[in-house]
C-alpha positions as CSV (number, residue, x, y, z in Angstrom):
1,M,-11.6,-9.8,114.6
2,N,-9.3,-7.4,116.4
3,S,-10.7,-4.6,118.5
4,M,-8.7,-1.5,119.0
5,K,-9.4,2.1,119.6
6,R,-8.5,4.5,116.7
7,S,-8.3,8.3,116.8
8,K,-8.2,10.4,113.7
9,A,-4.5,10.4,113.8
10,W,-4.3,6.6,114.2
11,R,-1.6,5.0,112.0
12,L,-0.8,1.4,111.1
13,D,2.2,-0.2,109.5
14,A,0.8,-2.8,107.3
15,H,4.0,-4.8,106.7
16,Q,6.8,-5.6,109.1
17,H,8.6,-8.7,110.5
18,Y,9.8,-10.3,113.8
19,W,12.1,-13.3,114.1
20,K,14.2,-15.3,116.5
21,L,17.1,-17.0,114.9
22,D,17.3,-19.9,117.2
23,R,13.9,-21.0,116.1
24,G,15.5,-22.4,113.0
25,D,12.6,-21.4,110.6
26,Y,14.7,-18.9,108.5
27,G,16.9,-20.7,106.1
28,W,17.6,-17.5,104.2
29,L,19.0,-15.8,107.3
30,T,22.7,-16.5,107.3
31,P,25.7,-14.4,108.6
32,E,25.9,-12.9,105.0
33,A,22.6,-11.2,105.7
34,G,24.6,-8.7,107.8
35,I,22.5,-6.4,110.0
36,L,19.5,-8.8,109.5
37,Y,21.3,-11.7,111.2
38,R,20.0,-11.2,114.7
39,D,16.8,-11.4,116.6
40,Y,14.2,-8.7,115.9
41,L,11.3,-8.6,118.4
42,P,8.6,-6.0,119.5
43,E,10.9,-4.3,122.0
44,D,13.3,-3.4,119.2
45,L,10.5,-1.6,117.2
46,K,8.4,0.0,119.8
47,E,10.3,3.3,120.2
48,H,10.4,3.8,116.4
49,L,6.6,3.2,116.2
50,Q,6.1,5.9,118.8
51,A,8.5,8.3,117.2
52,Q,6.4,8.0,113.9
53,S,3.0,8.1,115.7
54,I,2.2,4.5,114.5
55,G,0.0,2.8,117.0
56,Q,-0.1,-0.8,115.5
57,T,1.4,-3.1,112.9
58,I,0.7,-6.1,110.8
59,V,3.4,-8.7,111.3
60,V,4.1,-10.8,108.2
61,Q,5.6,-14.3,108.0
62,A,9.2,-14.6,106.9
63,A,9.5,-18.4,106.9
64,P,7.5,-21.0,105.0
65,T,6.4,-22.9,108.1
66,V,3.2,-23.2,110.1
67,E,5.2,-23.2,113.3
68,E,6.5,-19.6,112.6
69,T,2.9,-18.4,111.9
70,E,1.9,-19.9,115.3
71,Y,4.9,-18.2,117.0
72,L,3.8,-14.8,115.5
73,L,0.3,-15.4,116.7
74,S,1.6,-16.0,120.2
75,L,3.4,-12.7,120.1
76,C,0.1,-10.9,119.5
77,E,-1.2,-12.2,122.8
78,Q,1.5,-10.4,124.6
79,E,2.1,-7.3,122.4
80,E,-0.5,-4.5,122.2
81,T,1.1,-2.9,119.1
82,L,0.3,-6.1,117.0
83,A,-3.0,-5.9,115.2
84,G,-2.7,-9.2,113.3
85,V,-0.5,-11.8,111.5
86,V,-0.2,-12.6,107.8
87,G,1.0,-16.1,108.1
88,W,1.9,-19.0,105.9
89,L,0.2,-22.3,105.0
90,D,1.0,-24.7,102.3
91,L,-1.7,-24.1,99.6
92,E,-1.0,-27.4,98.0
93,A,-1.2,-29.5,101.2
94,D,-4.0,-32.1,101.5
95,D,-4.9,-30.8,104.9
96,F,-4.9,-27.1,103.8
97,V,-8.5,-26.6,104.7
98,E,-8.1,-28.2,108.1
99,Q,-5.0,-26.1,108.9
100,Y,-6.8,-22.9,107.6
101,E,-9.8,-23.5,109.7
102,R,-7.8,-24.3,112.8
103,L,-5.7,-21.1,112.5
104,S,-8.7,-19.0,111.7
105,Q,-10.0,-19.6,115.2
106,N,-7.4,-17.1,116.2
107,H,-8.7,-13.6,115.6
108,Y,-5.2,-12.4,115.1
109,F,-4.8,-14.5,112.0
110,V,-5.7,-12.0,109.3
111,G,-4.1,-13.2,106.1
112,I,-1.9,-15.7,104.3
113,R,1.2,-15.1,102.3
114,P,2.8,-17.7,99.9
115,M,6.4,-16.9,99.2
116,L,6.2,-16.8,95.4
117,Q,9.3,-15.0,94.8
118,D,11.3,-17.8,96.4
119,L,9.7,-20.7,94.4
120,P,11.4,-22.3,91.4
121,D,8.2,-22.3,89.4
122,D,7.1,-18.8,88.4
123,R,3.7,-20.2,87.5
124,W,3.2,-22.0,90.9
125,I,0.2,-19.8,91.7
126,L,-1.7,-21.5,88.9
127,R,-1.3,-25.0,90.0
128,P,-4.7,-26.8,90.4
129,K,-4.5,-27.4,94.1
130,V,-3.4,-23.8,94.7
131,I,-6.3,-22.4,92.7
132,Q,-8.6,-24.7,94.7
133,A,-7.2,-23.2,98.0
134,L,-7.4,-19.7,96.7
135,R,-11.0,-20.2,95.7
136,R,-11.8,-21.2,99.3
137,L,-10.1,-18.1,100.6
138,A,-11.9,-15.9,98.1
139,R,-15.2,-17.4,99.2
140,D,-14.4,-16.4,102.8
141,E,-13.0,-13.0,101.6
142,F,-9.8,-14.0,103.5
143,P,-6.9,-11.8,102.5
144,V,-3.8,-13.1,100.5
145,D,-0.5,-11.3,100.4
146,L,1.4,-11.7,97.1
147,L,5.1,-11.7,97.5
148,V,6.1,-11.3,93.9
149,K,8.7,-9.8,91.5
150,P,7.8,-8.3,88.0
151,R,8.2,-11.6,86.3
152,H,5.3,-13.0,88.4
153,L,2.8,-10.3,87.3
154,G,1.8,-12.2,84.2
155,P,0.8,-15.4,86.1
156,V,-0.9,-13.3,88.8
157,L,-3.0,-11.7,86.0
158,E,-4.0,-15.2,84.9
159,L,-4.8,-16.1,88.4
160,M,-7.2,-13.1,88.7
161,Q,-9.0,-14.2,85.6
162,L,-9.6,-17.5,87.3
163,V,-10.4,-16.2,90.7
164,P,-11.5,-12.6,90.1
165,E,-13.1,-12.3,93.5
166,L,-9.8,-12.9,95.4
167,R,-9.0,-10.4,98.1
168,A,-5.3,-9.8,97.5
169,V,-2.5,-7.3,98.1
170,V,0.7,-6.9,96.1
171,D,3.6,-6.6,98.5
172,H,6.4,-4.2,97.9
173,L,4.8,-2.8,94.6
174,A,5.9,-6.2,93.1
175,K,9.5,-5.2,93.6
176,P,10.1,-3.1,90.5
177,Y,13.7,-2.5,89.3
178,I,14.0,0.9,91.0
179,K,17.8,0.9,91.0
180,D,17.9,0.7,87.2
181,G,14.9,3.0,86.7
182,I,13.1,0.2,84.6
183,M,9.3,0.7,84.4
184,E,8.0,-1.7,81.8
185,P,6.4,-4.2,81.7
186,W,5.9,-3.6,85.4
187,R,4.0,-0.3,84.8
188,T,1.6,-1.8,82.3
189,Q,0.9,-5.1,84.1
190,L,0.4,-3.5,87.5
191,K,-2.2,-1.1,86.0
192,E,-4.0,-4.2,84.5
193,L,-3.9,-5.9,87.9
194,A,-5.4,-2.8,89.5
195,Q,-8.6,-3.2,87.4
196,Y,-9.6,-6.0,89.9
197,E,-11.3,-4.0,92.6
198,R,-10.4,-6.4,95.4
199,V,-6.7,-6.1,94.7
200,Y,-4.6,-3.6,96.7
201,C,-0.9,-2.6,96.7
202,K,1.5,-2.1,99.5
203,L,3.9,1.0,99.2
204,S,6.5,-1.0,101.1
205,G,9.9,-2.6,100.5
206,M,11.1,0.2,98.1
207,V,14.4,1.1,99.5
208,T,15.9,-2.4,99.2
209,E,15.0,-2.3,95.5
210,A,17.0,0.9,95.0
211,D,20.7,1.6,95.4
212,L,21.1,0.6,99.1
213,T,23.7,3.2,99.9
214,G,22.9,6.0,97.3
215,W,19.1,6.1,96.9
216,Q,17.4,9.5,96.5
217,K,13.8,10.4,96.9
218,E,13.5,11.1,93.2
219,D,14.3,7.5,92.5
220,F,10.9,6.4,93.9
221,I,8.5,9.1,92.8
222,P,7.5,7.5,89.4
223,Y,6.8,4.2,91.0
224,V,4.8,5.7,93.9
225,H,2.8,7.9,91.6
226,H,2.0,5.1,89.2
227,V,0.7,3.0,92.1
228,L,-1.5,5.8,93.3
229,E,-2.8,6.5,89.7
230,S,-3.5,2.9,89.2
231,F,-5.1,1.8,92.5
232,G,-6.3,5.1,93.8
233,S,-5.9,6.3,97.4
234,E,-8.3,3.8,98.8
235,R,-6.4,0.6,97.8
236,V,-2.8,1.4,98.7
237,M,-1.2,1.0,102.2
238,F,2.0,2.0,103.9
239,G,4.4,-0.8,105.0
240,S,7.8,-0.3,106.5
241,D,9.2,-3.8,105.7
242,W,11.2,-3.4,109.0
243,P,13.7,-4.9,109.7
244,V,14.6,-5.6,106.1
245,C,14.5,-2.0,105.3
246,L,17.5,-1.5,107.6
247,L,19.7,-2.7,104.7
248,A,19.1,0.7,103.2
249,A,17.3,3.0,105.6
250,T,16.0,3.5,109.2
251,Y,12.4,3.2,110.1
252,S,11.9,6.9,110.2
253,E,13.6,7.4,106.9
254,V,11.2,4.8,105.3
255,T,8.3,6.5,106.8
256,H,9.3,10.0,105.8
257,L,10.3,8.8,102.3
258,L,6.7,7.7,101.5
259,E,5.3,10.8,103.0
260,S,7.5,12.9,100.8
261,C,6.9,10.9,97.6
262,L,3.1,11.2,97.7
263,P,1.7,13.5,95.0
264,E,0.8,17.0,96.2
265,S,-2.8,16.4,95.3
266,V,-3.1,13.8,98.1
267,T,-5.3,15.2,100.8
268,E,-4.9,14.8,104.6
269,S,-7.8,12.3,104.7
270,E,-6.2,10.3,101.8
271,R,-2.9,10.2,103.8
272,E,-4.8,8.7,106.7
273,L,-6.2,6.0,104.4
274,I,-2.7,5.2,103.1
275,F,-1.2,5.2,106.6
276,G,-3.5,2.8,108.2
277,H,-7.3,2.9,107.4
278,N,-6.9,1.0,104.1
279,A,-5.0,-1.8,105.8
280,A,-7.5,-2.0,108.6
281,Q,-10.3,-2.3,106.0
282,F,-8.4,-4.9,103.8
283,Y,-7.5,-7.1,106.7
284,R,-11.0,-6.6,108.2
285,L,-9.7,-5.3,111.6
286,K,-12.4,-4.2,113.9
287,V,-11.5,-0.7,114.8
């Protein structure tokens, strides 16, 4: 896998995106997306990473195409701040195994993310071909990102009963209703999911689930604390969700927000786990 030098202060952003509009992959990116409707590439993020002492990132797919995944992998060859790609493959495709094995030849290919939140079937993750593909990934201990909303947590819990050895991470805390302060059934179901020892959770994507223009630190504390209580400090990871976060906050604001929301009991070594070491372990980066 990837080889990189890491000091004690080394930090990694476990979730961000790059895209080029003229690629045509991004059906959801329209002029109505506002600040997001432009190209976002490594040169746009580099100064922000340096300002927050973040050495590398995991870039995550933002389009359901193999071509976009291949594009992101090509960026890794040119950009030293990229540690790996969480890409996309059609888990129901007849040639899934062939495509998976082909992409796996690239050491920057570190995970797969099906875009569950955008699918019309909330129980898609339980389809027979999908389960078959996920069992293959579980056999290889290959990471899967779960892009879900609270309504998907029930089906995901059923999935874990079927494939309990799956190495998975819940993106964006499963997008709880932070703006409205709603905790249940998100709170109970996420805690149930945390009982599976190979399931992690990303402390990412929070600001865009809150009041975009009027959020306050206090809005997020109950959610962050619940994730830490449920998963422990060794199975959570920081992700900026840049540039999507720009709808509500700058890169530095997102980073400082999580730092300020962590419980006072969190030690410095635990902060290092959350801000990089856990992600390196989960995605099996050689550091």
